[in-house]
Residue frames as a rotation matrix with the C-alpha (Angstrom) as fourth column:
UNK 1
0.727 -0.506 0.464 16.19
0.652 0.720 -0.238 2.72
-0.214 0.476 0.853 23.76
UNK 2
0.294 -0.730 -0.617 19.67
-0.303 -0.684 0.664 4.14
-0.907 -0.008 -0.422 23.28
UNK 3
0.977 -0.018 0.212 20.88
0.208 0.284 -0.936 4.32
-0.044 0.959 0.281 19.68
UNK 4
0.356 -0.933 -0.046 24.57
0.686 0.227 0.692 3.86
-0.635 -0.278 0.721 18.96
UNK 5
0.000 -0.353 0.936 24.89
0.943 -0.312 -0.117 6.17
0.333 0.882 0.333 15.95
UNK 6
0.304 0.054 -0.951 26.04
0.545 -0.829 0.127 9.71
-0.782 -0.557 -0.281 16.71
UNK 7
0.722 -0.057 0.689 26.45
0.584 -0.484 -0.652 12.73
0.371 0.873 -0.316 14.49
UNK 8
-0.358 -0.927 -0.114 29.60
0.863 -0.282 -0.420 14.84
0.357 -0.249 0.900 14.78
UNK 9
-0.957 -0.131 0.259 29.03
0.039 -0.942 -0.332 17.83
0.288 -0.308 0.907 17.09
UNK 10
-0.046 0.999 -0.009 25.51
0.253 0.020 0.967 16.83
0.966 0.042 -0.253 18.08
UNK 11
-0.483 -0.050 0.874 24.23
-0.726 -0.536 -0.432 18.31
0.490 -0.843 0.223 21.36
UNK 12
-0.983 0.164 0.079 22.90
0.065 0.722 -0.688 16.33
-0.171 -0.672 -0.721 24.27
UNK 13
-0.264 0.948 -0.178 19.45
-0.392 -0.274 -0.878 17.84
-0.881 -0.162 0.444 23.67
UNK 14
-0.058 0.210 -0.976 19.55
-0.995 0.066 0.074 16.82
0.080 0.975 0.205 19.96
UNK 15
-0.793 -0.316 -0.520 20.51
-0.340 0.939 -0.053 13.26
0.505 0.135 -0.852 20.84
UNK 16
-0.824 0.541 0.167 17.77
-0.014 0.276 -0.961 13.05
-0.566 -0.794 -0.220 23.47
UNK 17
0.052 0.894 -0.445 15.11
-0.631 -0.316 -0.708 14.25
-0.774 0.318 0.548 20.99
UNK 18
-0.215 -0.204 -0.955 16.56
-0.929 0.345 0.136 12.14
0.302 0.916 -0.263 18.16
UNK 19
-0.982 -0.171 -0.079 16.41
-0.132 0.923 -0.362 9.03
0.135 -0.345 -0.929 20.34
UNK 20
-0.455 0.888 0.064 12.78
-0.118 0.012 -0.993 9.79
-0.883 -0.460 0.099 21.22
UNK 21
0.140 0.472 -0.870 11.99
-0.926 -0.248 -0.284 10.24
-0.350 0.846 0.403 17.52
UNK 22
-0.574 -0.427 -0.699 13.69
-0.677 0.727 0.112 6.93
0.460 0.537 -0.707 16.63
UNK 23
-0.922 0.314 0.225 11.69
0.039 0.654 -0.755 5.18
-0.384 -0.688 -0.616 19.42
UNK 24
-0.070 0.961 -0.269 8.51
-0.425 -0.272 -0.863 6.64
-0.902 0.054 0.428 18.03
UNK 25
-0.012 0.010 -1.000 9.42
-0.998 0.067 0.013 5.44
0.067 0.998 0.009 14.51
UNK 26
-0.920 -0.309 -0.241 10.09
-0.274 0.947 -0.167 1.91
0.280 -0.088 -0.956 15.81
UNK 27
-0.671 0.728 0.142 6.74
0.092 0.272 -0.958 1.91
-0.736 -0.629 -0.249 17.54
UNK 28
0.095 0.693 -0.715 4.97
-0.765 -0.408 -0.498 3.18
-0.637 0.594 0.491 14.43
UNK 29
-0.459 -0.335 -0.823 6.54
-0.822 0.511 0.251 0.45
0.336 0.792 -0.510 12.39
UNK 30
-0.989 0.129 0.067 5.32
0.075 0.847 -0.527 -2.14
-0.124 -0.516 -0.847 14.91
UNK 31
-0.279 0.942 -0.187 1.83
-0.221 -0.253 -0.942 -0.67
-0.935 -0.221 0.278 14.64
UNK 32
0.025 0.194 -0.981 1.94
-0.985 -0.164 -0.058 -0.73
-0.172 0.967 0.186 10.81
UNK 33
-0.769 -0.362 -0.526 3.00
-0.479 0.872 0.102 -4.37
0.422 0.331 -0.844 10.90
UNK 34
-0.838 0.513 0.185 0.30
0.100 0.478 -0.873 -5.28
-0.536 -0.713 -0.452 13.42
UNK 35
0.063 0.890 -0.453 -2.41
-0.543 -0.350 -0.763 -3.64
-0.837 0.294 0.462 11.25
UNK 36
-0.204 -0.183 -0.962 -1.08
-0.967 0.193 0.169 -5.41
0.155 0.964 -0.216 8.20
UNK 37
-0.989 -0.138 -0.047 -1.30
-0.119 0.950 -0.290 -8.73
0.084 -0.281 -0.956 10.00
UNK 38
-0.469 0.882 0.043 -4.91
0.015 0.057 -0.998 -8.00
-0.883 -0.467 -0.040 10.94
UNK 39
0.045 0.429 -0.902 -5.66
-0.898 -0.378 -0.224 -7.11
-0.438 0.821 0.368 7.31
UNK 40
-0.629 -0.377 -0.680 -4.22
-0.664 0.715 0.218 -10.48
0.404 0.589 -0.700 6.15
UNK 41
-0.966 0.240 0.100 -6.46
0.126 0.767 -0.630 -12.27
-0.227 -0.595 -0.771 8.63
UNK 42
-0.365 0.875 -0.317 -9.65
-0.735 -0.480 -0.479 -10.81
-0.571 0.058 0.819 7.22
UNK 43
-0.095 0.375 0.922 -12.03
0.390 0.866 -0.312 -13.27
-0.916 0.330 -0.229 5.57
UNK 44
-0.788 -0.161 0.595 -12.59
0.615 -0.147 0.775 -13.01
-0.038 0.976 0.215 1.84
UNK 45
-0.813 0.476 -0.335 -14.84
-0.402 -0.875 -0.269 -10.16
-0.421 -0.084 0.903 0.80
UNK 46
0.115 0.983 0.143 -18.18
-0.389 0.177 -0.904 -10.39
-0.914 0.049 0.403 -0.93
UNK 47
-0.174 -0.075 0.982 -18.99
0.720 0.670 0.179 -12.25
-0.672 0.738 -0.063 -4.10
UNK 48
-0.883 -0.117 -0.455 -18.73
-0.228 -0.740 0.632 -10.25
-0.411 0.662 0.627 -7.33
UNK 49
-0.131 0.987 0.093 -22.33
-0.297 0.050 -0.954 -9.87
-0.946 -0.152 0.287 -8.48
UNK 50
0.917 0.391 0.072 -21.68
-0.052 0.298 -0.953 -10.46
-0.394 0.871 0.294 -12.18
UNK 51
0.150 -0.866 0.478 -18.96
0.795 0.393 0.463 -11.32
-0.588 0.310 0.747 -14.59
UNK 52
0.543 0.056 -0.838 -17.89
-0.171 -0.969 -0.176 -7.80
-0.822 0.239 -0.517 -15.62
UNK 53
0.462 -0.420 0.781 -16.48
0.882 0.312 -0.354 -7.29
-0.095 0.852 0.514 -19.13
UNK 54
0.292 -0.505 -0.812 -13.65
0.090 -0.831 0.549 -4.83
-0.952 -0.234 -0.197 -19.65
UNK 55
0.978 -0.066 0.198 -12.63
0.191 -0.106 -0.976 -3.19
0.085 0.992 -0.091 -22.86
UNK 56
0.443 -0.889 -0.117 -8.86
0.524 0.151 0.838 -3.69
-0.727 -0.432 0.533 -23.05
UNK 57
0.245 -0.380 -0.892 -8.26
-0.687 -0.717 0.117 -1.85
-0.684 0.584 -0.437 -26.31
UNK 58
-0.726 -0.457 -0.514 -7.51
-0.685 0.542 0.486 -5.24
0.057 0.705 -0.707 -27.92
UNK 59
-0.350 0.689 -0.635 -10.90
-0.064 0.658 0.750 -6.78
0.935 0.303 -0.186 -27.24
UNK 60
0.440 0.577 0.688 -13.21
-0.731 -0.215 0.648 -7.53
0.522 -0.788 0.327 -24.36
UNK 61
-0.617 -0.640 -0.458 -11.93
-0.106 0.644 -0.758 -9.37
0.780 -0.419 -0.465 -21.26
UNK 62
0.528 0.837 -0.145 -14.19
-0.019 0.183 0.983 -10.99
0.849 -0.516 0.112 -18.70
UNK 63
0.229 -0.446 0.865 -13.28
-0.944 -0.320 0.085 -10.52
0.239 -0.836 -0.494 -15.04
UNK 64
0.802 0.132 0.583 -13.46
-0.368 0.877 0.308 -14.29
-0.471 -0.461 0.752 -14.53
UNK 65
0.857 -0.507 0.087 -10.73
0.370 0.491 -0.789 -14.73
0.358 0.709 0.608 -17.14
UNK 66
0.353 -0.735 0.579 -8.31
-0.592 -0.654 -0.470 -12.61
0.724 -0.177 -0.667 -15.00
UNK 67
0.309 -0.209 0.928 -8.02
-0.887 0.287 0.360 -15.38
-0.342 -0.935 -0.097 -12.40
UNK 68
-0.196 -0.380 -0.904 -6.27
-0.534 0.814 -0.227 -18.71
0.822 0.439 -0.362 -12.34
UNK 69
0.676 0.373 -0.636 -6.66
0.252 0.693 0.675 -21.67
0.693 -0.617 0.374 -10.04
UNK 70
0.222 -0.575 -0.788 -5.26
0.972 0.195 0.131 -20.76
0.078 -0.795 0.602 -6.64
UNK 71
-0.884 -0.458 0.095 -5.15
0.460 -0.888 -0.002 -17.10
0.085 0.042 0.995 -7.52
UNK 72
0.023 0.995 -0.093 -8.19
0.977 -0.003 0.214 -15.29
0.213 -0.096 -0.972 -5.91
UNK 73
0.212 0.005 -0.977 -6.93
0.498 -0.861 0.103 -11.75
-0.841 -0.508 -0.185 -5.55
UNK 74
0.217 -0.097 0.971 -7.03
0.923 -0.304 -0.237 -9.02
0.318 0.948 0.024 -8.13
UNK 75
-0.246 -0.326 -0.913 -5.28
0.564 -0.814 0.138 -5.66
-0.788 -0.481 0.384 -7.78
UNK 76
0.443 0.454 0.773 -6.79
0.884 -0.362 -0.295 -2.77
0.145 0.814 -0.562 -9.76
UNK 77
-0.654 -0.572 -0.495 -5.14
0.557 -0.807 0.195 0.51
-0.511 -0.148 0.847 -10.59
UNK 78
0.451 0.858 0.244 -7.39
0.850 -0.330 -0.411 3.38
-0.272 0.393 -0.879 -11.56
UNK 79
-0.721 -0.680 -0.131 -6.01
0.573 -0.692 0.440 6.14
-0.389 0.242 0.889 -13.75
UNK 80
0.380 0.885 -0.269 -8.21
0.526 -0.446 -0.724 9.17
-0.761 0.133 -0.635 -14.50
UNK 81
-0.786 -0.560 0.262 -7.91
0.512 -0.352 0.783 10.60
-0.346 0.750 0.564 -17.99
UNK 82
0.360 0.846 -0.393 -9.82
0.075 -0.446 -0.892 13.06
-0.930 0.292 -0.224 -20.05
UNK 83
0.700 -0.081 0.709 -9.59
0.708 0.201 -0.677 13.53
-0.087 0.976 0.198 -23.85
UNK 84
0.848 -0.369 0.382 -7.54
-0.189 -0.881 -0.433 16.73
0.496 0.295 -0.817 -23.24
UNK 85
0.656 -0.597 0.461 -4.96
-0.579 -0.008 0.815 15.03
-0.483 -0.802 -0.351 -20.96
UNK 86
0.274 -0.656 -0.704 -1.64
-0.693 0.373 -0.617 13.60
0.667 0.657 -0.352 -22.13
UNK 87
-0.749 -0.527 -0.400 -1.01
-0.045 0.644 -0.764 11.95
0.661 -0.554 -0.507 -18.73
UNK 88
0.031 0.807 -0.590 -3.25
0.722 0.389 0.572 10.67
0.691 -0.444 -0.571 -15.91
UNK 89
0.601 0.299 0.741 -4.48
-0.292 -0.781 0.552 12.94
0.744 -0.548 -0.382 -13.17
UNK 90
-0.407 -0.907 -0.112 -1.88
-0.149 0.187 -0.971 13.16
0.901 -0.378 -0.211 -10.43
UNK 91
-0.407 0.320 0.856 -4.48
-0.910 -0.227 -0.347 13.08
0.084 -0.920 0.384 -7.56
């Protein structure tokens, strides 16, 4: 694929390699989109074995209370803290 954008003073070799890189990036994006489509096609996962209870700091909250009709997906973020930390672990 030829790309129309040019940089001032670029060499023929630079343009050739830049076009190849842009082609590779387009193909990578297609692959990422194809994998995402396959992920969306997966069947639902396993059944949660029990109704977990979380300590929210303002009282307990059951996992089943985190869902509404028609909403069957829950996204969890995990932050690692220790008593000596002011902020979560960056890893």
